[in-house]
C-alpha positions in Angstrom: -42.5 -47.4 -39.3 -42.5 -46.6 -43.0 -43.1 -49.2 -45.6 -39.7 -50.6 -46.4 -37.9 -53.9 -46.9 -36.2 -56.1 -44.4 -32.9 -54.8 -43.1 -29.8 -56.6 -44.4 -28.7 -59.7 -42.5 -25.6 -59.1 -40.4 -23.2 -61.5 -38.7 -24.1 -62.8 -35.3 -22.0 -62.5 -32.2 -20.2 -65.9 -32.3 -19.2 -65.2 -35.9 -17.8 -61.8 -34.9 -15.9 -63.4 -32.1 -14.3 -65.8 -34.6 -13.2 -62.8 -36.7 -11.8 -61.1 -33.6 -9.9 -64.2 -32.7 -8.1 -64.3 -36.0 -7.4 -60.6 -35.9 -5.9 -60.8 -32.4 -3.7 -63.7 -33.5 -2.1 -61.4 -36.1 -1.9 -58.3 -34.0 -0.2 -59.9 -31.0 3.1 -59.9 -33.0 2.4 -57.0 -35.3 1.5 -54.4 -32.7 5.1 -54.0 -31.7 5.6 -52.2 -35.0 2.7 -49.9 -34.5 3.6 -49.2 -30.9 7.1 -48.0 -31.8 7.4 -44.2 -31.9 8.9 -42.7 -35.0 10.7 -40.1 -32.8 12.7 -42.9 -31.2 13.5 -44.7 -34.5 17.3 -44.0 -34.4 17.8 -43.6 -30.7 16.3 -47.1 -30.0 17.5 -48.8 -33.2 14.0 -49.8 -34.1 14.8 -51.3 -37.5 17.4 -53.7 -36.1 15.1 -54.5 -33.1 11.9 -55.3 -35.1 12.7 -56.1 -38.7 15.0 -58.8 -40.1 14.9 -57.6 -43.7 16.6 -55.0 -45.8 14.5 -51.8 -46.2 14.5 -52.1 -50.0 12.9 -55.5 -49.8 10.2 -54.3 -47.5 9.4 -51.2 -49.6 9.3 -53.3 -52.8 6.9 -55.9 -51.3 4.5 -53.3 -49.8 4.4 -51.2 -53.0 3.7 -54.3 -55.0 0.8 -55.2 -52.7 -0.6 -51.7 -52.8 -0.6 -51.6 -56.6 -1.9 -55.1 -57.1 -5.2 -55.1 -59.2 -8.3 -55.7 -57.1 -9.2 -59.0 -58.9 -5.8 -60.5 -58.4 -5.8 -59.4 -54.7 -9.2 -61.0 -54.1 -8.0 -64.3 -55.7 -4.8 -64.3 -53.5 -6.9 -63.6 -50.4 -9.3 -66.4 -51.2 -6.3 -68.8 -51.5 -4.5 -67.6 -48.5 -7.4 -67.4 -46.0 -7.6 -71.2 -45.3 -3.8 -71.3 -44.9 -4.0 -68.4 -42.4 -6.8 -70.1 -40.5 -4.7 -73.3 -40.3 -1.7 -71.3 -39.0 -3.9 -69.7 -36.4 -5.0 -73.2 -35.3 -1.4 -74.4 -35.2 -2.2 -76.9 -38.0 0.0 -77.8 -40.9 0.2 -74.9 -43.3 2.1 -73.6 -46.3 1.5 -70.0 -45.4 4.9 -68.4 -44.9 6.0 -67.2 -41.5 5.4 -63.5 -40.9 7.4 -63.2 -37.7 10.3 -65.2 -36.3 9.2 -67.5 -33.5 12.5 -66.9 -31.6 13.2 -63.2 -32.2 9.7 -62.0 -33.0 11.2 -59.9 -35.8 9.4 -59.5 -39.2 10.8 -62.0 -41.7 8.3 -61.8 -44.6 7.0 -58.5 -45.9 4.9 -60.2 -48.5 3.1 -62.4 -45.9 2.7 -59.4 -43.6 1.0 -57.4 -46.4 -1.3 -60.3 -47.3 -2.3 -61.0 -43.7 -3.0 -57.3 -43.1 -5.3 -57.3 -46.1 -7.1 -60.5 -44.9 -7.8 -58.9 -41.5 -8.9 -55.4 -42.8 -12.5 -54.3 -42.5 -13.3 -54.6 -46.2 -12.0 -58.2 -46.5 -13.3 -59.7 -43.2 -16.8 -59.6 -44.6 -18.3 -57.7 -41.7 -19.5 -54.6 -43.4 -23.0 -54.0 -44.7 -23.1 -52.2 -48.1 -24.3 -48.6 -47.9 -26.6 -48.8 -50.9 -28.1 -52.0 -49.8 -29.0 -50.5 -46.5 -30.5 -47.4 -48.1 -32.7 -49.5 -50.3 -33.9 -51.6 -47.4 -34.7 -48.5 -45.3 -36.5 -46.6 -48.1 -38.2 -49.5 -49.8 -40.5 -48.1 -52.5 -40.8 -44.8 -50.7 -39.1 -41.8 -52.4 -36.8 -40.1 -49.9 -38.3 -36.8 -48.8 -35.5 -34.3 -49.5 -37.1 -31.0 -49.8 -34.9 -28.9 -51.9 -32.1 -31.1 -53.3 -29.4 -28.7 -52.3 -25.7 -29.5 -52.4 -23.8 -28.1 -49.5 -20.6 -27.3 -51.4 -21.6 -23.6 -51.1 -21.2 -23.7 -47.3 -18.4 -26.2 -46.5 -15.3 -27.7 -48.0 -15.4 -30.7 -50.4 -14.5 -33.3 -47.7 -17.2 -32.1 -45.3 -19.7 -31.7 -48.1 -19.1 -35.4 -49.1 -19.5 -36.5 -45.5 -22.6 -34.5 -44.7 -24.5 -35.5 -47.9 -23.9 -39.2 -47.4 -24.6 -39.2 -43.6 -27.6 -37.0 -43.7 -29.3 -39.1 -46.3 -28.7 -42.2 -44.2 -30.0 -40.5 -41.0 -33.1 -39.2 -42.7 -33.8 -42.7 -44.1 -33.4 -44.2 -40.6 -35.7 -41.5 -39.1 -38.4 -42.2 -41.8 -38.0 -45.9 -41.2 -38.5 -45.5 -37.4 -41.1 -42.7 -37.7 -38.9 -40.3 -35.8 -38.5 -36.5 -36.2 -36.0 -35.6 -33.4 -32.2 -36.0 -33.8 -29.5 -35.5 -31.2 -26.1 -34.7 -32.8 -23.3 -35.3 -30.3 -20.0 -33.5 -30.9 -21.8 -31.3 -33.4 -18.9 -28.9 -33.8 -19.6 -26.2 -36.3 -23.1 -27.6 -36.9 -22.8 -28.6 -40.6 -24.6 -31.9 -40.2 -27.2 -30.5 -37.8 -28.0 -27.6 -40.1 -28.3 -29.8 -43.1 -30.6 -32.3 -41.4 -32.8 -29.5 -40.2 -33.0 -27.4 -43.4 -33.0 -30.1 -46.0 -34.8 -33.0 -44.4 -37.1 -31.1 -42.0 -35.8 -32.8 -38.8 -35.8 -31.3 -35.4 -32.1 -31.4 -34.4 -30.3 -30.7 -31.1 -26.6 -30.2 -31.7 -24.5 -30.7 -28.5 -20.9 -29.7 -28.3 -18.6 -29.2 -25.4 -17.1 -26.0 -26.8 -19.0 -22.8 -26.3 -17.1 -21.3 -29.2 -18.4 -24.0 -31.5 -21.9 -23.6 -30.3 -22.0 -19.8 -30.9 -20.3 -20.3 -34.3 -22.8 -22.9 -35.2 -25.7 -20.6 -34.3 -24.3 -17.8 -36.5 -23.5 -20.2 -39.4 -27.0 -21.6 -39.2 -28.5 -18.1 -39.3 -26.6 -17.3 -42.5 -27.5 -20.7 -44.0 -31.2 -20.1 -43.3 -31.0 -16.7 -45.2 -29.5 -18.5 -48.2 -32.1 -21.2 -48.0 -35.0 -18.7 -48.0 -33.5 -16.9 -51.0 -33.2 -20.1 -53.1 -36.6 -21.3 -51.9 -38.4 -18.2 -53.2 -36.3 -17.5 -56.3 -35.1 -20.8 -57.7 -38.2 -23.1 -57.8 -39.1 -24.6 -61.2 -42.6 -24.8 -62.5 -44.1 -28.3 -62.9 -44.9 -27.8 -66.6 -41.4 -26.3 -67.3 -43.0 -22.9 -68.0 -40.9 -21.1 -65.4 -37.6 -22.5 -66.7 -38.6 -21.6 -70.2 -39.5 -18.0 -69.3 -36.2 -17.6 -67.4 -34.2 -18.5 -70.5 -36.2 -16.4 -73.1 -35.1 -12.9 -74.1 -36.6 -10.0 -72.2 -38.5 -8.7 -75.2 -40.3 -12.0 -75.8 -41.2 -12.3 -72.2 -42.7 -8.7 -72.2 -44.9 -9.6 -75.1 -46.1 -12.8 -73.5 -46.9 -11.1 -70.2 -48.9 -8.3 -72.0 -50.9 -10.9 -73.9 -51.6 -12.8 -70.6 -52.8 -9.6 -68.9 -55.2 -8.7 -71.8 -56.6 -12.2 -71.8 -57.1 -12.2 -68.0 -58.8 -8.8 -68.0 -61.1 -9.7 -70.8 -61.9 -13.0 -69.0 -62.5 -14.9 -72.2 -63.8 -18.5 -71.9 -61.0 -19.9 -74.0 -58.5 -18.2 -71.8 -60.2 -19.7 -68.6 -59.5 -23.1 -69.9 -55.9 -22.3 -70.5 -55.6 -20.7 -67.0 -57.2 -23.6 -65.3 -54.8 -26.1 -67.0 -51.8 -24.2 -65.7 -53.2 -23.9 -62.2 -53.3 -20.1 -62.5 -55.9 -17.7 -61.1 -58.8 -16.4 -63.2 -58.5 -12.9 -61.9 -55.1 -11.4 -61.1 -54.3 -7.7 -60.5 -51.8 -5.7 -62.4 -49.5 -5.6 -59.4 -49.5 -9.4 -59.2 -48.6 -9.7 -62.8 -45.7 -7.3 -62.1 -44.7 -9.4 -59.1 -44.5 -12.5 -61.4 -42.5 -10.6 -63.9 -40.0 -9.6 -61.3 -39.7 -13.2 -60.1 -38.9 -14.4 -63.6 -36.2 -11.7 -64.0 -34.8 -12.6 -60.6 -34.5 -16.2 -61.7 -32.5 -15.1 -64.7 -30.2 -12.8 -62.7 -29.7 -15.6 -60.1 -28.8 -18.2 -62.7 -25.2 -18.5 -61.3 -26.7 -20.0 -58.1 -27.9 -23.0 -60.1 -24.3 -24.2 -60.4 -24.2 -25.1 -56.7 -27.9 -25.7 -56.0 -30.2 -28.1 -57.8 -33.9 -28.2 -57.0 -35.7 -31.3 -58.0 -39.1 -30.5 -56.5 -41.0 -28.2 -58.8 -43.9 -25.9 -57.9 -46.6 -24.5 -60.1 -46.5 -20.8 -61.1 -49.0 -20.1 -58.3 -46.2 -20.6 -55.8 -44.4 -17.5 -57.1 -47.3 -15.4 -55.9 -47.4 -13.7 -52.5 -49.8 -15.5 -50.1 -52.3 -12.6 -49.9 -52.2 -11.8 -53.7 -54.6 -14.6 -54.7 -57.9 -13.0 -53.8 -60.2 -12.6 -56.8 -61.7 -9.2 -57.6 -65.2 -10.7 -57.5 -66.3 -14.1 -56.4 -69.1 -14.1 -58.9 -66.6 -14.1 -61.7 -65.0 -17.4 -60.6 -66.6 -20.8 -60.6 -66.9 -22.4 -57.1 -64.5 -25.2 -58.1 -61.7 -22.7 -58.8 -62.5 -20.8 -55.6 -61.9 -24.1 -53.8 -58.6 -24.6 -55.7 -57.5 -21.1 -54.8 -58.1 -21.7 -51.1 -56.2 -25.0 -51.3 -53.2 -23.4 -52.9 -53.2 -20.6 -50.4 -53.4 -23.0 -47.5 -50.7 -25.2 -49.1 -48.3 -22.2 -49.3 -49.0 -21.3 -45.7 -48.3 -24.8 -44.5 -45.1 -24.9 -46.6 -43.9 -21.7 -45.0 -44.9 -22.9 -41.5 -43.1 -26.2 -42.0 -39.9 -24.4 -43.0 -40.1 -22.3 -39.8 -40.6 -25.5 -37.7 -37.4 -27.1 -39.0 -35.4 -26.4 -35.9 -31.7 -26.7 -35.2 -30.8 -25.9 -31.6 -27.0 -25.7 -30.8 -26.3 -26.5 -27.1 -23.2 -26.5 -25.0 -22.6 -29.5 -22.7 -19.7 -31.9 -21.9 -21.1 -35.4 -22.6 -20.0 -38.5 -20.7 -21.5 -42.0 -20.5 -23.5 -40.9 -17.5 -24.9 -37.7 -18.9 -28.7 -37.3 -18.3 -30.2 -36.1 -21.6 -33.4 -34.9 -19.9 -31.3 -32.3 -18.1 -29.9 -31.1 -21.4 -33.0 -31.4 -23.6 -36.3 -30.6 -21.9 -38.6 -31.8 -24.7 -36.7 -35.1 -25.2 -38.8 -37.6 -27.2 -38.3 -40.7 -29.3 -35.1 -39.8 -31.2 -32.0 -40.9 -33.1 -28.5 -40.2 -31.7 -25.9 -39.4 -34.3 -22.3 -38.3 -34.4 -20.0 -37.3 -37.3 -16.4 -37.9 -36.4 -16.9 -37.8 -32.6 -13.6 -37.5 -31.0 -11.9 -40.1 -28.6 -14.2 -41.5 -25.9 -17.3 -39.6 -27.2 -17.8 -42.3 -29.8 -18.1 -45.2 -27.4 -20.0 -43.0 -24.9 -22.5 -42.3 -27.7 -23.2 -46.0 -27.9 -23.5 -46.3 -24.1 -26.0 -43.5 -23.9 -27.9 -45.1 -26.7 -28.2 -48.4 -24.9 -29.2 -46.8 -21.6 -31.9 -44.4 -22.7 -35.3 -45.7 -23.8 -36.1 -42.6 -25.8 -33.2 -43.2 -28.2 -34.4 -45.6 -30.8 -31.4 -45.7 -33.1 -27.8 -44.6 -33.4 -25.4 -43.7 -36.2 -21.9 -42.9 -35.1 -18.7 -42.3 -37.0 -15.7 -42.0 -34.6 -12.2 -40.5 -35.0 -9.1 -39.6 -33.0 -8.5 -43.1 -31.8 -5.3 -42.0 -30.0 -7.5 -40.1 -27.6 -9.4 -43.2 -26.5 -9.0 -44.2 -22.9 -7.8 -47.8 -22.5 -8.8 -49.9 -19.4 -5.7 -52.1 -19.5 -3.1 -49.5 -20.6 -1.0 -49.1 -17.4 -3.6 -47.1 -15.6 -2.8 -46.0 -12.0 -4.3 -48.3 -9.4 -6.1 -45.4 -7.8 -7.7 -44.3 -11.1 -11.4 -43.7 -10.3 -12.6 -44.1 -13.9 -15.3 -46.8 -14.4 -16.0 -46.5 -18.1 -13.4 -46.7 -20.7 -13.2 -46.0 -24.4 -11.6 -49.4 -25.2 -12.4 -52.2 -24.9 -16.2 -52.2 -24.7 -17.2 -55.8 -25.4 -17.0 -58.6 -23.0 -14.7 -60.7 -25.3 -11.9 -58.2 -25.3 -12.4 -57.3 -21.6 -11.9 -61.0 -20.8 -8.8 -61.0 -22.9 -7.6 -57.8 -21.1 -6.6 -56.6 -24.5 -4.6 -53.4 -24.8 -3.5 -51.6 -28.1 -1.4 -48.8 -26.7 -1.5 -45.1 -27.6 1.1 -45.3 -30.4 -0.9 -48.2 -32.0 -4.1 -46.2 -31.7 -2.3 -43.2 -33.3 -1.2 -45.5 -36.1 -4.8 -46.5 -36.7 -5.5 -43.0 -37.8 -3.1 -43.3 -40.8 -4.8 -43.3 -44.2 -3.7 -46.3 -46.3 -6.0 -45.4 -49.2 -4.5 -41.9 -49.4 -0.9 -43.2 -49.4 -1.9 -45.7 -52.1 -3.0 -42.9 -54.5 0.2 -40.9 -54.0 -0.7 -38.8 -50.9 2.3 -40.3 -49.1 3.7 -39.8 -45.6 5.9 -36.8 -44.9 9.1 -38.9 -44.8 11.5 -36.0 -44.7 9.8 -34.2 -41.7 9.7 -37.5 -39.8 13.4 -38.1 -40.6 14.3 -34.6 -39.4 12.5 -35.2 -36.1 14.1 -38.6 -35.5 17.6 -37.2 -36.1 16.8 -34.3 -33.9 16.0 -36.8 -31.1 19.5 -38.3 -31.5 21.1 -34.8 -31.2 19.0 -34.1 -28.0 20.1 -37.5 -26.5 23.8 -37.2 -27.3 24.3 -33.4 -26.7 21.9 -32.7 -23.9 21.6 -36.0 -22.1 17.8 -36.2 -22.5 16.6 -39.7 -23.3 12.9 -38.9 -23.3 11.5 -35.7 -24.5 7.8 -35.3 -23.8 7.6 -31.8 -25.4 6.3 -31.4 -29.0 8.2 -29.6 -31.6 5.0 -28.9 -33.6 4.8 -27.8 -37.2 8.3 -26.3 -37.4 9.3 -28.3 -40.5 7.0 -26.4 -42.9 8.6 -23.1 -41.8 12.2 -24.2 -42.4 14.2 -24.4 -45.6 17.0 -26.7 -44.3 17.8 -29.3 -41.6 20.1 -26.7 -39.9 17.3 -24.2 -39.6 14.9 -26.9 -38.4 17.3 -28.0 -35.6 17.9 -24.4 -34.4 14.3 -23.5 -34.2 13.3 -26.8 -32.6 15.9 -26.5 -29.8 14.8 -23.0 -29.1 11.2 -24.1 -28.8 12.2 -26.9 -26.5 14.1 -24.4 -24.3 17.5 -25.9 -25.0 20.6 -23.7 -25.7 21.2 -24.1 -29.4 24.3 -21.9 -29.4 26.4 -24.7 -27.9 25.9 -26.7 -31.1 28.2 -25.6 -34.0 26.7 -25.8 -37.5 29.3 -28.4 -38.5 28.2 -30.8 -35.8 24.5 -30.5 -36.7 25.3 -31.3 -40.4 27.4 -34.3 -39.4 24.3 -35.8 -37.8 22.4 -35.2 -41.0 25.0 -36.8 -43.2 25.4 -39.7 -40.9 21.7 -40.7 -41.0 20.7 -39.6 -44.4 21.7 -42.9 -46.0 19.3 -44.7 -43.5 16.3 -42.6 -44.4 14.9 -45.5 -46.4 14.7 -47.5 -43.2 12.4 -44.9 -41.7 10.3 -44.8 -44.8 9.9 -48.6 -44.9 9.1 -48.7 -41.2 6.4 -46.1 -41.6 4.9 -47.9 -44.6 4.6 -51.1 -42.4 2.6 -48.9 -39.9 0.4 -47.6 -42.7 -0.3 -51.1 -44.0 -1.2 -52.3 -40.4 -3.4 -49.3 -39.7 -6.7 -50.7 -41.1 -6.3 -53.8 -38.9 -6.1 -51.7 -35.7 -9.1 -49.6 -36.8 -11.0 -52.8 -37.5 -10.3 -54.1 -34.0 -11.6 -50.8 -32.4 -14.8 -50.9 -34.6 -15.4 -54.6 -34.1 -15.2 -54.0 -30.4 -18.0 -51.5 -30.7 -20.2 -53.7 -32.9 -19.8 -56.7 -30.5 -20.8 -54.5 -27.6 -24.0 -53.6 -29.4 -24.6 -57.3 -30.3 -24.4 -58.1 -26.6 -27.4 -55.8 -25.8 -30.7 -57.6 -25.5 -33.0 -54.8 -26.7 -31.2 -54.1 -30.0 -32.9 -55.5 -33.0 -30.3 -54.7 -35.6 -26.7 -53.4 -35.7 -24.0 -53.2 -38.4 -20.8 -51.5 -39.6 -21.3 -49.5 -42.8 -18.7 -47.8 -45.0 -20.3 -44.4 -45.6 -17.5 -42.3 -47.2 -14.8 -42.5 -49.8 -11.7 -43.3 -47.7 -9.5 -41.1 -49.9 -11.7 -38.1 -49.2 -12.5 -39.1 -45.6 -10.3 -41.8 -44.1 -12.5 -42.3 -41.0 -15.3 -43.6 -43.2 -17.1 -46.4 -41.1 -20.3 -45.8 -39.3 -21.6 -48.0 -36.4 -25.4 -48.2 -36.7 -28.0 -49.8 -34.5 -31.8 -49.9 -34.0 -33.7 -50.9 -31.0 -36.5 -53.4 -30.9 -40.0 -52.0 -31.4 -41.9 -51.7 -28.1 
């Protein structure tokens, strides 16, 4: 284990259970909003069934809450939390009622928004700060990063942001635990795996269920390696700054300097030897080697555009620009023994550097991973390792944690999940004959004893991005409105009350509601010729004044989304806290939620044997 500080203190299991209890108290009434499907908004009169407020009042309250300055929001939360806790305990409280005790309808949008903030991840006080964790893991050790390369050249801005943050954390955990092998589950296109291998020198196995992804990852990694070698040989900076200076000087001045150096080297003057030794150069260099250096300097100039995307912090001396076999002196008698020794050391160092780059292995593999998967059958040279996953889909995230707890070789885990709607739920109206034994949710004993169920629509709502909506990247209200009105047309004109088929992304291909309805009916296999244009437009005009109801209802879902995500992630953290051999576990906010809404990582380390 590397020299580092103590890991941050995290909350124990009883404290997390208390947080869960409060969150469940709020969600028992609020989940009815998240579980309502937008498609059925008008057919099932959802606004009248679930909300006892005008839509304008709800929208105004939610917008005010979203735009509230952080300092004021924190002050209000501090005042409201004791009142909420008293309400939860059925004590006397001044906290306004959120839902009607008789009808269970929403009666206070302000109280709803405030409670949702109180029970969100960032305000429950259960997250460990990312920077604090990095400092503890790294201690006084400088992170070994090889070339400090930014991945924007090879991936989009979102993926680049995710890969940089997560790879630094994984590398720090690996150094802390003294581990070199990484298993990346759900590795997809291999962005994270390639970066961990090439930048941090880790041995990575990327496992994905898609053969197409595996082959694509191999090809992408091959191309990335070619780029890496190019930058490694052409874009290194000299320790003394000499290389950078040469690259920016004019060609004529460089030519004069090289000629002067060649004359001095050939004459082997004592004054020159002192100069050469100070710059870590060789006392005897052939004309071809001088030409080689000159070409390297010119390549650096011509490749200057690469420096916009790639920044190299680790500098090498000018000797590193020489070919490995070019360093032999013309005569050993001309060189002091100390410099011969230096020559051999430099030569060996370059060979080791080259060898280490070749040993940075990323191996894409194809395998469908379940909680019962035997890693030894997939990875023949399995050793002490870390298991990681960047946006592992559905059940793969909880299964990653189960595999971690059941395999002694896996010493740590860092998992960022996504696609909550694809989680399997143990208590979600499963058939009695269902043979499944492991479920995506719940994992911890507390929620299993409660037989807690979110429901698919609520889990789908958990994927909504409140932070993006707050900065103006709002919901597609009109497309949702079109779909809800279409559902009424299908019900009234075709007698179909439940339509399981998906219309898909037809809205973006249509210029009007009329065109949308025609194309949608055709895709659903319904005879659209029986509906005259006038009838279709009558539906549009009838429901258009009620579009604000749909907008307000969806905003309620967005505000509630962080609470449902908190429940899912707290379940995973509590599961880890229940395991006896785990020394440390936490939830960490890794990413900017505007760039990457699924931004929380579940991290755990096992006890040292």
